[in-house]
GUVODO-178569 format. One line per field, with one value per residue (C-alpha): chain; residue number from 0; residue in one letter; x, y, z. Coordinates in Angstrom, 3 decimals, always signed. Layout:
% residues N
ch	[A | ...]
i	[NUM | ...]
aa	[a | ...]
u	[X | ...]
v	[Y | ...]
w	[Z | ...]
END
This chain:
% residues 480
ch	[A | A | A | A | A | A | A | A | A | A | A | A | A | A | A | A | A | A | A | A | A | A | A | A | A | A | A | A | A | A | A | A | A | A | A | A | A | A | A | A | A | A | A | A | A | A | A | A | A | A | A | A | A | A | A | A | A | A | A | A | A | A | A | A | A | A | A | A | A | A | A | A | A | A | A | A | A | A | A | A | A | A | A | A | A | A | A | A | A | A | A | A | A | A | A | A | A | A | A | A | A | A | A | A | A | A | A | A | A | A | A | A | A | A | A | A | A | A | A | A | A | A | A | A | A | A | A | A | A | A | A | A | A | A | A | A | A | A | A | A | A | A | A | A | A | A | A | A | A | A | A | A | A | A | A | A | A | A | A | A | A | A | A | A | A | A | A | A | A | A | A | A | A | A | A | A | A | A | A | A | A | A | A | A | A | A | A | A | A | A | A | A | A | A | A | A | A | A | A | A | A | A | A | A | A | A | A | A | A | A | A | A | A | A | A | A | A | A | A | A | A | A | A | A | A | A | A | A | A | A | A | A | A | A | A | A | A | A | A | A | A | A | A | A | A | A | A | A | A | A | A | A | A | A | A | A | A | A | A | A | A | A | A | A | A | A | A | A | A | A | A | A | A | A | A | A | A | A | A | A | A | A | A | A | A | A | A | A | A | A | A | A | A | A | A | A | A | A | A | A | A | A | A | A | A | A | A | A | A | A | A | A | A | A | A | A | A | A | A | A | A | A | A | A | A | A | A | A | A | A | A | A | A | A | A | A | A | A | A | A | A | A | A | A | A | A | A | A | A | A | A | A | A | A | A | A | A | A | A | A | A | A | A | A | A | A | A | A | A | A | A | A | A | A | A | A | A | A | A | A | A | A | A | A | A | A | A | A | A | A | A | A | A | A | A | A | A | A | A | A | A | A | A | A | A | A | A | A | A | A | A | A | A | A | A | A | A | A | A | A | A | A | A | A | A | A | A | A | A | A | A | A | A | A | A | A | A | A | A | A | A | A | A | A | A | A | A | A | A | A | A | A | A | A | A | A | A | A | A | A | A | A | A | A | A | A | A | A | A | A | A | A | A | A | A | A | A | A | A | A]
i	[0 | 1 | 2 | 3 | 4 | 5 | 6 | 7 | 8 | 9 | 10 | 11 | 12 | 13 | 14 | 15 | 16 | 17 | 18 | 19 | 20 | 21 | 22 | 23 | 24 | 25 | 26 | 27 | 28 | 29 | 30 | 31 | 32 | 33 | 34 | 35 | 36 | 37 | 38 | 39 | 40 | 41 | 42 | 43 | 44 | 45 | 46 | 47 | 48 | 49 | 50 | 51 | 52 | 53 | 54 | 55 | 56 | 57 | 58 | 59 | 60 | 61 | 62 | 63 | 64 | 65 | 66 | 67 | 68 | 69 | 70 | 71 | 72 | 73 | 74 | 75 | 76 | 77 | 78 | 79 | 80 | 81 | 82 | 83 | 84 | 85 | 86 | 87 | 88 | 89 | 90 | 91 | 92 | 93 | 94 | 95 | 96 | 97 | 98 | 99 | 100 | 101 | 102 | 103 | 104 | 105 | 106 | 107 | 108 | 109 | 110 | 111 | 112 | 113 | 114 | 115 | 116 | 117 | 118 | 119 | 120 | 121 | 122 | 123 | 124 | 125 | 126 | 127 | 128 | 129 | 130 | 131 | 132 | 133 | 134 | 135 | 136 | 137 | 138 | 139 | 140 | 141 | 142 | 143 | 144 | 145 | 146 | 147 | 148 | 149 | 150 | 151 | 152 | 153 | 154 | 155 | 156 | 157 | 158 | 159 | 160 | 161 | 162 | 163 | 164 | 165 | 166 | 167 | 168 | 169 | 170 | 171 | 172 | 173 | 174 | 175 | 176 | 177 | 178 | 179 | 180 | 181 | 182 | 183 | 184 | 185 | 186 | 187 | 188 | 189 | 190 | 191 | 192 | 193 | 194 | 195 | 196 | 197 | 198 | 199 | 200 | 201 | 202 | 203 | 204 | 205 | 206 | 207 | 208 | 209 | 210 | 211 | 212 | 213 | 214 | 215 | 216 | 217 | 218 | 219 | 220 | 221 | 222 | 223 | 224 | 225 | 226 | 227 | 228 | 229 | 230 | 231 | 232 | 233 | 234 | 235 | 236 | 237 | 238 | 239 | 240 | 241 | 242 | 243 | 244 | 245 | 246 | 247 | 248 | 249 | 250 | 251 | 252 | 253 | 254 | 255 | 256 | 257 | 258 | 259 | 260 | 261 | 262 | 263 | 264 | 265 | 266 | 267 | 268 | 269 | 270 | 271 | 272 | 273 | 274 | 275 | 276 | 277 | 278 | 279 | 280 | 281 | 282 | 283 | 284 | 285 | 286 | 287 | 288 | 289 | 290 | 291 | 292 | 293 | 294 | 295 | 296 | 297 | 298 | 299 | 300 | 301 | 302 | 303 | 304 | 305 | 306 | 307 | 308 | 309 | 310 | 311 | 312 | 313 | 314 | 315 | 316 | 317 | 318 | 319 | 320 | 321 | 322 | 323 | 324 | 325 | 326 | 327 | 328 | 329 | 330 | 331 | 332 | 333 | 334 | 335 | 336 | 337 | 338 | 339 | 340 | 341 | 342 | 343 | 344 | 345 | 346 | 347 | 348 | 349 | 350 | 351 | 352 | 353 | 354 | 355 | 356 | 357 | 358 | 359 | 360 | 361 | 362 | 363 | 364 | 365 | 366 | 367 | 368 | 369 | 370 | 371 | 372 | 373 | 374 | 375 | 376 | 377 | 378 | 379 | 380 | 381 | 382 | 383 | 384 | 385 | 386 | 387 | 388 | 389 | 390 | 391 | 392 | 393 | 394 | 395 | 396 | 397 | 398 | 399 | 400 | 401 | 402 | 403 | 404 | 405 | 406 | 407 | 408 | 409 | 410 | 411 | 412 | 413 | 414 | 415 | 416 | 417 | 418 | 419 | 420 | 421 | 422 | 423 | 424 | 425 | 426 | 427 | 428 | 429 | 430 | 431 | 432 | 433 | 434 | 435 | 436 | 437 | 438 | 439 | 440 | 441 | 442 | 443 | 444 | 445 | 446 | 447 | 448 | 449 | 450 | 451 | 452 | 453 | 454 | 455 | 456 | 457 | 458 | 459 | 460 | 461 | 462 | 463 | 464 | 465 | 466 | 467 | 468 | 469 | 470 | 471 | 472 | 473 | 474 | 475 | 476 | 477 | 478 | 479]
aa	[x | x | x | x | x | x | x | x | x | x | x | x | x | x | x | x | x | x | x | x | x | x | x | x | x | x | x | x | x | x | x | x | x | x | x | x | x | x | x | x | x | x | x | x | x | x | x | x | x | x | x | x | x | x | x | x | x | x | x | x | x | x | x | x | x | x | x | x | x | x | x | x | x | x | x | x | x | x | x | x | x | x | x | x | x | x | x | x | x | x | x | x | x | x | x | x | x | x | x | x | x | x | x | x | x | x | x | x | x | x | x | x | x | x | x | x | x | x | x | x | x | x | x | x | x | x | x | x | x | x | x | x | x | x | x | x | x | x | x | x | x | x | x | x | x | x | x | x | x | x | x | x | x | x | x | x | x | x | x | x | x | x | x | x | x | x | x | x | x | x | x | x | x | x | x | x | x | x | x | x | x | x | x | x | x | x | x | x | x | x | x | x | x | x | x | x | x | x | x | x | x | x | x | x | x | x | x | x | x | x | x | x | x | x | x | x | x | x | x | x | x | x | x | x | x | x | x | x | x | x | x | x | x | x | x | x | x | x | x | x | x | x | x | x | x | x | x | x | x | x | x | x | x | x | x | x | x | x | x | x | x | x | x | x | x | x | x | x | x | x | x | x | x | x | x | x | x | x | x | x | x | x | x | x | x | x | x | x | x | x | x | x | x | x | x | x | x | x | x | x | x | x | x | x | x | x | x | x | x | x | x | x | x | x | x | x | x | x | x | x | x | x | x | x | x | x | x | x | x | x | x | x | x | x | x | x | x | x | x | x | x | x | x | x | x | x | x | x | x | x | x | x | x | x | x | x | x | x | x | x | x | x | x | x | x | x | x | x | x | x | x | x | x | x | x | x | x | x | x | x | x | x | x | x | x | x | x | x | x | x | x | x | x | x | x | x | x | x | x | x | x | x | x | x | x | x | x | x | x | x | x | x | x | x | x | x | x | x | x | x | x | x | x | x | x | x | x | x | x | x | x | x | x | x | x | x | x | x | x | x | x | x | x | x | x | x | x | x | x | x | x | x | x | x | x | x | x | x | x | x | x | x | x | x | x | x | x | x | x | x | x | x | x | x | x | x | x | x | x | x]
u	[+12.939 | +15.076 | +15.197 | +13.288 | +10.017 | +7.039 | +3.710 | +0.963 | -2.090 | -2.546 | -2.168 | +0.697 | +1.555 | +0.476 | +3.524 | +2.950 | -0.464 | +1.168 | +0.275 | +4.024 | +4.638 | +1.765 | +2.066 | +5.243 | +4.359 | +1.733 | +3.507 | +6.770 | +3.959 | +4.486 | +2.049 | -0.594 | -4.035 | -7.494 | -8.005 | -11.403 | -13.556 | -13.387 | -10.119 | -7.664 | -3.976 | -1.470 | -0.914 | +2.447 | +3.365 | +2.470 | +4.548 | +7.607 | +6.971 | +7.116 | +10.329 | +11.668 | +10.580 | +11.941 | +15.639 | +15.489 | +14.731 | +16.991 | +19.832 | +19.269 | +19.160 | +21.937 | +19.986 | +20.631 | +17.057 | +13.398 | +10.970 | +7.536 | +3.495 | +1.062 | -2.648 | -5.830 | -9.564 | -8.478 | -6.129 | -1.765 | -1.463 | +2.277 | +5.222 | +8.669 | +12.267 | +15.077 | +18.912 | +20.844 | +19.445 | +23.478 | +26.240 | +27.919 | +26.001 | +23.413 | +20.541 | +16.868 | +13.824 | +10.117 | +10.742 | +12.795 | +12.092 | +13.076 | +12.760 | +9.320 | +10.046 | +6.733 | +4.667 | +4.258 | +2.204 | -0.900 | -0.408 | +0.105 | -3.448 | -5.230 | -4.022 | -5.788 | -8.833 | -9.452 | -9.217 | -11.605 | -14.046 | -13.981 | -14.622 | -11.364 | -10.360 | -11.500 | -10.240 | -10.540 | -9.618 | -7.080 | -3.181 | -3.405 | -5.818 | -2.834 | +0.516 | +0.055 | +3.019 | +3.290 | +3.565 | +0.488 | -1.738 | -4.551 | -5.058 | -3.623 | -5.861 | -5.337 | -6.583 | -4.109 | -1.465 | -2.505 | -2.930 | +0.266 | -1.825 | -0.475 | +2.515 | +5.065 | +8.261 | +9.591 | +12.386 | +14.129 | +13.431 | +16.864 | +17.381 | +20.743 | +21.159 | +22.349 | +25.095 | +22.822 | +20.772 | +23.678 | +23.224 | +19.957 | +17.070 | +13.659 | +10.173 | +10.017 | +13.840 | +12.065 | +8.934 | +11.127 | +13.125 | +10.531 | +7.689 | +8.150 | +9.288 | +7.170 | +4.723 | +5.645 | +1.739 | -1.243 | -3.379 | -4.981 | -4.441 | -1.127 | +0.107 | +3.821 | +4.972 | +6.230 | +7.480 | +7.268 | +3.005 | +3.519 | +6.008 | +2.865 | +0.259 | +2.050 | +2.666 | -1.012 | -1.669 | +0.493 | -1.202 | -4.664 | -4.056 | -1.615 | +0.778 | +3.394 | +2.875 | +4.471 | +2.919 | -0.466 | +0.087 | +0.994 | -1.555 | -4.320 | -3.263 | -0.496 | -1.396 | -5.289 | -4.084 | -1.418 | +1.264 | +4.551 | +7.178 | +6.317 | +9.309 | +11.075 | +13.926 | +15.356 | +15.724 | +15.208 | +17.134 | +19.630 | +22.366 | +19.731 | +17.441 | +18.653 | +21.186 | +20.830 | +22.767 | +22.706 | +25.069 | +26.850 | +26.508 | +26.275 | +28.841 | +28.215 | +25.483 | +27.526 | +26.363 | +24.855 | +24.576 | +21.100 | +19.072 | +20.061 | +17.145 | +13.716 | +14.490 | +11.842 | +9.377 | +5.873 | +6.647 | +8.310 | +10.381 | +8.529 | +9.918 | +8.160 | +7.968 | +6.135 | +3.555 | +2.824 | +2.626 | +0.045 | -1.668 | -2.602 | -3.547 | -5.905 | -7.253 | -8.288 | -10.083 | -11.724 | -12.718 | -11.022 | -9.361 | -11.142 | -14.902 | -16.040 | -16.579 | -12.770 | -11.679 | -13.574 | -11.403 | -8.547 | -8.864 | -10.142 | -8.023 | -8.201 | -8.946 | -7.284 | -9.121 | -9.073 | -10.799 | -7.596 | -7.146 | -4.378 | -4.372 | -3.315 | -5.642 | -4.562 | -1.310 | -1.602 | -1.935 | -4.870 | -5.557 | -7.492 | -4.722 | -4.639 | -5.867 | -8.955 | -8.122 | -8.358 | -5.245 | -4.275 | -0.191 | +2.535 | +6.335 | +9.162 | +12.507 | +14.771 | +18.749 | +19.757 | +16.108 | +13.046 | +9.345 | +6.045 | +2.906 | -0.285 | -3.458 | -6.231 | -10.103 | -12.179 | -10.127 | -9.424 | -5.989 | -2.643 | +0.923 | +4.086 | +7.751 | +10.088 | +13.955 | +17.305 | +18.261 | +17.590 | +15.428 | +12.883 | +13.107 | +9.928 | +8.148 | +9.441 | +8.185 | +4.821 | +4.123 | +5.193 | +3.005 | +0.274 | +0.653 | +0.815 | -2.192 | -4.851 | -6.423 | -7.474 | -10.992 | -12.951 | -15.230 | -18.231 | -19.172 | -15.896 | -16.628 | -20.059 | -18.655 | -15.063 | -18.183 | -19.795 | -17.041 | -15.316 | -18.830 | -18.896 | -15.475 | -16.396 | -19.296 | -17.511 | -15.242 | -18.115 | -19.876 | -22.738 | -23.943 | -26.553 | -27.790 | -30.424 | -27.492 | -25.926 | -27.091 | -28.302 | -24.879 | -22.568 | -25.635 | -24.738 | -21.257 | -21.150 | -22.267 | -22.280 | -18.807 | -17.261 | -18.792 | -17.329 | -13.878 | -13.807 | -15.322 | -12.208 | -9.790 | -10.450 | -12.074 | -8.971 | -7.100 | -9.090 | -10.302 | -8.546 | -6.071 | -6.074 | -8.428 | -8.570 | -9.438 | -6.199 | -8.076 | -11.929 | -12.717 | -15.788 | -16.082 | -18.724 | -21.347 | -20.433 | -18.140 | -14.779 | -13.279 | -9.824 | -9.175 | -5.892 | -6.144 | -3.898 | -5.416 | -3.558 | -0.288 | -1.538 | -1.602 | -5.180 | -6.782 | -10.716 | -11.948 | -15.244 | -17.643 | -21.041 | -24.113 | -25.980 | -28.745 | -26.172 | -26.113 | -22.447 | -22.046 | -18.148 | -16.158 | -12.641 | -9.776 | -6.284 | -3.076 | -0.305]
v	[+7.870 | +6.334 | +7.206 | +4.164 | +6.180 | +4.171 | +6.013 | +3.792 | +6.535 | +10.366 | +8.095 | +7.176 | +8.896 | +11.918 | +14.076 | +13.062 | +15.279 | +18.477 | +21.560 | +22.315 | +19.237 | +18.780 | +22.077 | +21.013 | +17.678 | +19.568 | +22.105 | +19.329 | +16.800 | +13.999 | +13.521 | +10.988 | +11.074 | +11.273 | +8.609 | +7.192 | +5.835 | +2.288 | +2.379 | -0.637 | -0.050 | -3.081 | -5.741 | -6.270 | -9.327 | -7.669 | -4.675 | -7.220 | -8.797 | -6.671 | -5.070 | -8.656 | -8.864 | -5.116 | -5.854 | -9.148 | -7.613 | -4.835 | -7.052 | -9.221 | -7.021 | -4.983 | -1.770 | +0.624 | +2.338 | +1.773 | +4.182 | +2.502 | +3.521 | +1.517 | +2.626 | +0.639 | +1.946 | +5.461 | +6.203 | +5.776 | +3.148 | +2.406 | +4.904 | +3.621 | +3.889 | +0.895 | +1.281 | +4.021 | +7.248 | +8.237 | +5.494 | +4.597 | +6.116 | +8.770 | +6.712 | +6.754 | +8.865 | +8.711 | +12.483 | +11.945 | +12.182 | +10.071 | +9.831 | +7.999 | +8.229 | +7.171 | +6.826 | +10.495 | +9.025 | +9.194 | +12.732 | +13.917 | +11.346 | +12.904 | +16.548 | +15.747 | +14.478 | +17.569 | +19.670 | +17.619 | +17.450 | +21.412 | +20.501 | +22.215 | +19.155 | +15.379 | +11.982 | +11.418 | +14.755 | +13.941 | +15.270 | +17.353 | +20.018 | +20.638 | +19.381 | +19.269 | +18.911 | +15.234 | +12.005 | +10.662 | +13.901 | +13.224 | +9.564 | +9.474 | +10.143 | +11.855 | +8.335 | +6.497 | +8.504 | +7.697 | +4.430 | +3.808 | +2.534 | +5.561 | +3.486 | +6.881 | +5.602 | +5.028 | +7.513 | +5.982 | +2.219 | +1.372 | +1.139 | +3.066 | +6.705 | +7.303 | +9.620 | +12.230 | +12.044 | +12.876 | +16.458 | +18.566 | +18.665 | +20.110 | +18.458 | +19.615 | +18.462 | +14.890 | +15.717 | +17.006 | +13.983 | +11.057 | +12.292 | +12.522 | +9.257 | +6.950 | +5.127 | +1.948 | +0.782 | +2.252 | +3.780 | +1.421 | -1.526 | -2.275 | -1.399 | -0.302 | +1.337 | +4.924 | +7.306 | +10.054 | +9.502 | +11.349 | +13.979 | +14.625 | +14.523 | +17.186 | +19.510 | +19.527 | +20.300 | +23.162 | +24.638 | +24.214 | +25.430 | +28.138 | +26.907 | +24.848 | +21.539 | +21.296 | +24.824 | +22.717 | +20.057 | +21.795 | +24.030 | +21.905 | +18.258 | +18.876 | +22.516 | +21.050 | +17.652 | +19.362 | +17.517 | +19.485 | +17.429 | +16.894 | +18.127 | +18.464 | +16.498 | +18.322 | +21.465 | +20.788 | +17.401 | +18.328 | +16.892 | +16.226 | +14.030 | +10.365 | +9.590 | +6.838 | +3.878 | +0.697 | -2.167 | -4.051 | -7.273 | -8.721 | -6.143 | -3.851 | -0.794 | +2.127 | +5.930 | +6.505 | +9.557 | +11.265 | +11.938 | +15.588 | +17.937 | +17.143 | +13.654 | +12.359 | +15.489 | +14.442 | +10.819 | +10.649 | +13.941 | +14.000 | +13.806 | +13.238 | +11.451 | +8.137 | +9.581 | +12.443 | +9.367 | +7.754 | +10.963 | +10.737 | +7.459 | +7.939 | +10.950 | +8.244 | +5.792 | +8.805 | +11.208 | +14.131 | +15.512 | +13.433 | +13.013 | +9.544 | +9.585 | +10.585 | +8.220 | +5.505 | +6.671 | +6.919 | +3.349 | +1.433 | -0.648 | +0.283 | -2.492 | -3.023 | -2.442 | -6.111 | -6.713 | -7.563 | -6.318 | -4.568 | -4.745 | -1.031 | +2.387 | +5.767 | +5.867 | +2.684 | -0.692 | -2.528 | -6.332 | -8.823 | -10.129 | -14.305 | -13.608 | -12.085 | -8.622 | -5.600 | -3.606 | -0.355 | +0.223 | +1.048 | +1.031 | +3.946 | +3.769 | +6.777 | +5.997 | +5.178 | +4.802 | +2.693 | +2.874 | +0.669 | +2.223 | -0.021 | +0.757 | -1.859 | +0.286 | -2.319 | -2.646 | +0.984 | +0.276 | +0.921 | +0.206 | +2.266 | +1.274 | +4.084 | +2.807 | +4.463 | +1.696 | -0.390 | -3.619 | -5.379 | -4.743 | -2.581 | -5.428 | -8.041 | -5.706 | -4.645 | -8.575 | -9.644 | -6.814 | -8.198 | -11.388 | -10.402 | -8.204 | -9.459 | -12.750 | -14.442 | -13.808 | -16.814 | -18.888 | -20.357 | -22.425 | -24.000 | -27.468 | -27.512 | -25.432 | -28.133 | -30.879 | -29.220 | -28.288 | -32.041 | -33.253 | -30.898 | -31.660 | -35.259 | -34.683 | -32.400 | -35.369 | -37.211 | -34.807 | -34.525 | -31.353 | -30.343 | -27.261 | -26.239 | -25.553 | -23.035 | -19.480 | -18.944 | -17.644 | -20.607 | -22.451 | -20.915 | -20.952 | -24.979 | -25.125 | -29.437 | -28.214 | -26.954 | -29.786 | -32.500 | -30.793 | -30.736 | -34.351 | -35.712 | -33.723 | -34.220 | -37.596 | -39.729 | -38.103 | -40.607 | -39.852 | -36.546 | -37.640 | -34.378 | -31.978 | -28.804 | -24.863 | -22.946 | -18.934 | -17.418 | -14.184 | -11.839 | -10.110 | -8.930 | -9.767 | -13.360 | -16.336 | -16.596 | -19.842 | -21.226 | -25.368 | -27.043 | -30.347 | -33.168 | -35.841 | -38.130 | -36.815 | -33.182 | -30.220 | -28.123 | -24.895 | -24.694 | -21.270 | -20.702 | -17.716 | -19.438 | -16.451 | -15.969 | -18.318 | -21.036 | -21.403 | -21.570 | -18.529 | -19.716 | -22.889 | -22.183 | -25.399 | -24.858 | -26.520 | -25.327]
w	[+28.880 | +26.045 | +22.315 | +22.216 | +22.954 | +23.525 | +23.389 | +24.623 | +25.519 | +27.085 | +30.524 | +29.955 | +33.202 | +35.073 | +34.325 | +30.733 | +31.001 | +32.381 | +30.437 | +28.884 | +27.788 | +26.232 | +24.370 | +23.395 | +21.994 | +19.749 | +18.546 | +17.191 | +15.902 | +18.297 | +20.599 | +19.561 | +17.955 | +20.210 | +21.101 | +20.696 | +23.977 | +24.317 | +22.297 | +23.288 | +23.630 | +22.650 | +24.815 | +26.809 | +25.306 | +21.792 | +22.103 | +23.671 | +20.439 | +17.929 | +19.832 | +19.136 | +15.457 | +14.808 | +16.102 | +14.582 | +11.258 | +11.570 | +12.836 | +9.580 | +7.150 | +8.592 | +8.386 | +10.924 | +12.330 | +11.983 | +13.145 | +13.581 | +14.419 | +15.033 | +14.838 | +16.467 | +16.660 | +15.108 | +16.959 | +17.449 | +20.111 | +19.962 | +18.172 | +18.866 | +17.056 | +16.951 | +16.571 | +15.258 | +13.024 | +12.273 | +12.717 | +15.009 | +17.944 | +17.424 | +18.410 | +16.468 | +17.699 | +16.981 | +16.473 | +13.755 | +10.205 | +7.599 | +3.590 | +3.049 | -1.335 | -2.980 | -0.065 | -1.104 | -4.542 | -2.322 | -1.173 | -4.850 | -5.975 | -2.556 | -4.086 | -7.553 | -6.369 | -4.035 | -7.240 | -8.493 | -5.416 | -6.642 | -10.154 | -11.419 | -13.197 | -13.471 | -13.383 | -16.927 | -18.277 | -20.717 | -20.445 | -23.205 | -21.113 | -19.297 | -21.059 | -24.651 | -25.747 | -24.115 | -25.886 | -26.289 | -23.873 | -26.294 | -25.266 | -22.071 | -18.808 | -15.226 | -13.984 | -15.894 | -14.437 | -11.248 | -11.691 | -13.899 | -16.628 | -19.233 | -21.256 | -20.164 | -19.414 | -15.935 | -15.348 | -12.132 | -12.515 | -11.339 | -7.148 | -6.906 | -7.883 | -11.624 | -12.330 | -13.675 | -11.095 | -8.186 | -9.822 | -9.097 | -11.864 | -12.564 | -13.069 | -16.264 | -17.496 | -16.754 | -18.787 | -21.463 | -21.703 | -20.349 | -21.438 | -24.523 | -25.746 | -26.875 | -24.866 | -24.070 | -24.376 | -25.199 | -22.401 | -20.393 | -21.623 | -19.795 | -15.910 | -15.470 | -12.247 | -13.431 | -11.437 | -14.270 | -14.173 | -10.901 | -12.286 | -15.201 | -12.095 | -9.799 | -12.654 | -13.439 | -9.442 | -9.771 | -13.078 | -11.904 | -8.161 | -9.473 | -6.178 | -5.933 | -5.591 | -2.080 | -0.646 | -2.040 | +0.507 | +3.207 | +2.978 | +1.957 | +3.809 | +6.211 | +8.037 | +8.301 | +10.315 | +12.125 | +10.639 | +11.613 | +10.238 | +6.519 | +4.240 | +0.677 | +1.008 | -1.804 | +0.244 | +3.559 | +5.084 | +7.384 | +9.567 | +12.263 | +10.265 | +9.821 | +7.579 | +4.474 | +4.064 | +1.809 | +2.004 | -0.870 | -1.182 | +2.273 | +3.561 | +6.505 | +6.181 | +4.493 | +3.940 | +0.600 | -1.430 | -2.112 | -5.293 | -6.618 | -5.910 | -7.758 | -9.080 | -6.599 | -6.637 | -6.869 | -6.984 | -3.793 | -2.218 | +1.230 | +4.256 | +7.910 | +11.194 | +11.154 | +13.408 | +10.880 | +8.093 | +10.366 | +10.891 | +7.224 | +7.626 | +10.465 | +8.523 | +5.342 | +8.225 | +9.112 | +6.317 | +7.681 | +4.490 | +1.031 | +0.818 | +0.569 | -2.978 | -3.098 | -0.727 | -2.517 | -5.849 | -4.033 | -2.779 | -5.968 | -7.765 | -11.793 | -14.125 | -17.563 | -20.928 | -21.110 | -17.514 | -15.931 | -12.777 | -11.598 | -7.706 | -7.715 | -7.053 | -6.800 | -5.041 | -3.226 | -3.786 | -2.916 | -1.840 | +0.303 | +2.631 | +2.911 | +6.533 | +5.349 | +5.826 | +3.510 | +2.736 | +1.465 | +1.244 | -0.450 | -0.596 | -0.744 | -1.413 | -1.883 | -2.137 | +1.840 | +3.032 | +2.517 | +3.926 | +3.986 | +5.122 | +5.528 | +6.304 | +7.159 | +6.200 | +8.120 | +11.200 | +11.662 | +12.183 | +10.502 | +10.607 | +9.624 | +9.259 | +8.325 | +8.002 | +6.850 | +4.663 | +1.705 | +0.946 | +2.561 | +5.835 | +6.184 | +4.764 | +7.063 | +10.159 | +8.535 | +7.478 | +11.263 | +13.179 | +10.887 | +12.178 | +15.814 | +15.418 | +12.987 | +13.727 | +10.548 | +9.390 | +10.807 | +8.419 | +10.111 | +7.116 | +5.961 | +7.194 | +5.276 | +2.198 | +2.077 | +1.757 | -1.128 | -3.052 | -2.605 | -4.161 | -6.949 | -7.929 | -8.224 | -10.063 | -12.742 | -12.912 | -14.070 | -16.443 | -14.318 | -12.097 | -9.947 | -12.442 | -9.037 | -6.889 | -9.233 | -10.455 | -13.964 | -14.528 | -13.839 | -15.087 | -18.500 | -18.074 | -17.827 | -21.273 | -22.657 | -24.101 | -20.730 | -18.887 | -21.408 | -21.093 | -17.292 | -17.185 | -19.888 | -18.218 | -14.559 | -14.526 | -15.296 | -12.219 | -10.127 | -6.478 | -4.598 | -2.479 | -0.347 | -0.679 | +1.563 | +1.822 | +1.507 | +1.595 | +2.577 | +2.014 | +1.525 | -1.761 | -4.192 | -1.153 | -1.929 | -0.031 | -1.789 | -1.115 | -3.118 | -2.334 | -2.838 | -4.581 | -5.220 | -7.616 | -9.943 | -8.825 | -10.230 | -7.575 | -8.715 | -7.596 | -7.223 | -6.893 | -5.987 | -5.263 | -3.032 | -3.296 | +0.467 | -0.804 | -1.150 | -4.588 | -6.896 | -8.914 | -9.808 | -10.245 | -11.724 | -11.886 | -12.577 | -12.804 | -10.545]
END
């Protein structure tokens, strides 16, 4: 089979089930996760469409290669590599490791959660319990670190390797410099991505576990999941692994030097195969490593002190896509490499894309595969809801609403003064020219529908929540 190896199931061929081949695959960490009964393979047309979109994305962005894995029904159904791992002629293979960079963060967060399960620490512990010499350590919590709400300044915000970063460093050096700068903001009041947070978190793991961070990750996560490929890229990258490339302007792919050892560390110093990263995804879907409570903590977004949602949990971005499917995801960028790893909890699915180039290629591929795999969540009540929403908008223009159709909370929201503002601002727009539903999702036990309205030369957004009993819980209208 060529370097563009396709894994579809245990039943790929009688030869693939030869005991020695199976044993070799298990040792190398290449074999797919056991397939549940009834799990469906990808249709041949879908595989061909994935081939086409990956090859086009690589060509358009001049990224040499991509290694991808698709998980469906909690098992790997596609593992395939495309392009060149090392220019000009070394083919990419699914067995090759790529640098996953900031996708490492979710595993550092998981290490913290495992220690919390053992009651050796708490997410709400102050940093001062472990590292009292850092700025604001008596105010910053571990939760602030993992959710990027601490205020610690990012030591690696640039997207290229700075001169200092070409040399090796130590985690302690990063803490001595960036961990002792003034905080950029009061903890919990803002969200600001910072790799410094995860270096601090990694040092806390080491202090509490009395083990090097990488040893802890291997013992408590990788070994338990049979992940054979993970390596600390600062000391374990070899000439057999893919080379990292970048582009300058619209030029061709050029080999680029890596960061020195430990600059990425707990924030992004892992390399592994796409298959092993997918095994981690499957463990989250099945609860194989973390307890249900820890998985909820890992995937529940942080809310700022003023109530603002961040769409970020513990080392994972969390959001509901426009097609109605929920996603936990992260990207990762290291010198010459970029990745995206996405998990769809309600679908039992995941998409892993690792590349040896920089830019948005991995995101383009994930977005394309999402379109191929997921049908938008259906809204059987869309037509009736649209009719009701149009009537509600018209009544707001007139300053007269049916309070019996609203929950107590929304009736309270629509005070006389508020209703007057709606009528005085919307009434002059006249009859709407266009009124359609733009998105739908279920959230908090309610149906959340967003409508786009064109009236009086203005475009408006109407964001509504409808309770199961049919009463309005929310109706907010904004100008676009």
